[in-house]
C-alpha positions, 0 to 999 in steps of 0.5 A: 475481510478474510478470517485472519485479516490483519486489519480486523485482528490487530489494527482495529483492536490496537487503534481502538484501545488507543482511541478510547484512552487518548481520543485526539492522538496528541499525547501519543502520536508524536511518540508513535511517529518516532518509533524506529522504521528500518533503524530510523525514527521520524523526526517530529517537530515539537511545534506541529499540531498532531491530532487525529481528525479522521479515522481510517480503521475497522468499519471505516477503513480507508483505501490508500493508493500504493506509492508509485515507488512501490509499483515501480519496484514490483514492475521491475521485480515481477513474479509469477502469480498464484493460480488465483491471481491468474488473469483470465484475459490472454493478452494480460496473461502474455504481457505478464509472462513477458515481463516475468521472462525479462522483456525490456519491451514490456518493462518499458511499457509498464513503467510508462503506463505508471508514469503517464497514467497511474490512475489507470493502474490504480483504478484497475488491475494493471496490464502487466 
């Protein structure tokens, strides 16, 4: 983790405090899920049993795979990476440049990879 890692500086302290006060989440989780998201809260059925069964923050942080819709959006809206993110592989670097420059072939290739083999994209850096 980096020094200014939001997981360490914001997420962990807030959820640790909530965990100490409420333990299983049944008291606060429904209210938390109803908080507005983009102007709309999430409907929480009063019959749902909402308790925390597993924790995934701090030292127990869990990796969540990005939704395919986010990856698709990123493919459709590419940007030049910072120098530290540039691929040293010349083939990957060229494919990325092609995609950024609007290559329809590279766009279709990237979306096809996402559709047909998302674990390849998630398991390693995408070729784009």
